[in-house]
N, C-alpha and C positions, 0 to 999 in steps of 0.2 A: 504494500500500500504506500501511496505517496503522502508523506506527512507535511509536505510543503503547502498543500491545499486544504482549507478548512471550510466546512459547511457554513454558508452565509445566510441562505434563505431558501425556503420551499414556497413556490408560488404556482398559481394556476396560470395556464397559457394566457398571456396578455395582461395579467394582473400587474400593477405597478411594481417594478423592481428597480430601485435606484442604486446605482453604483457610481461613486465619485460625482454625484450630482446629476446624473443622466438616467433616464428610464431606458433600460436596455432594449425594450420592445420597440422603441421609436427609431432604431438604427439598424443598419445591415450588419449582421455578424459575419466576420471573416474567420476562416479556419484552415489549418493545414492538416486537419484530422488527426492531430496528435492525441493518442489515447492517454488518459490520466486515470490511474486507479485511486478511487476515493472511497470513503466509508459512508454508508447510508446512515443518517443520524437517528432514524427510527428503529431499524432492525439490526444495525451494526454489521451488516454484510458488506463485503467489498464489491464495488461495481466499476465499470469502465465508462467514463464519459469523455467528451472531446473538449479540447482547449479552444476557446474563441477569443476574438478581440474586436473592438470597435475602434476605427481610426477617425479621430477628430483632427481639426486643423492644428491644434497645439499639443496633442497627446494621444496616447493609445490606452484604452481601457481593456484590461485582460481578465478573463474569468473562465471557469470550467462549468459546463452545463450539460444536462441530460434529463430525460424523462424518467421519473420513478415509476409512473404509470401514465396512462393516456391523459395528456394535457396537465400533468402535475410535474413541475420542473424542480430539480435541485440545482442550486447555484452555489458555486464554491469560489472562494477568493484565496489569494496567496496569504500565507501566515504573516510573513514579514515583507510587506510591500515597500518598495523604495519610494 
């Protein structure tokens, strides 16, 4: 399991999810489809989600995301963001 990423939030598809002041659903997610192994916060099992980022004019917002079940998303953030 990758301890670098920590569960940030569980949200429904399209439900507000603010990271660094932006709602991630309002932007295009980019990915190189890097798999990251994270821990399900409810059941404790390890799962594989993809790393994504949103490119803004002055920064890049990075996160790991995947569906726990249909339209229920787990969002993970780096433990020690720079």
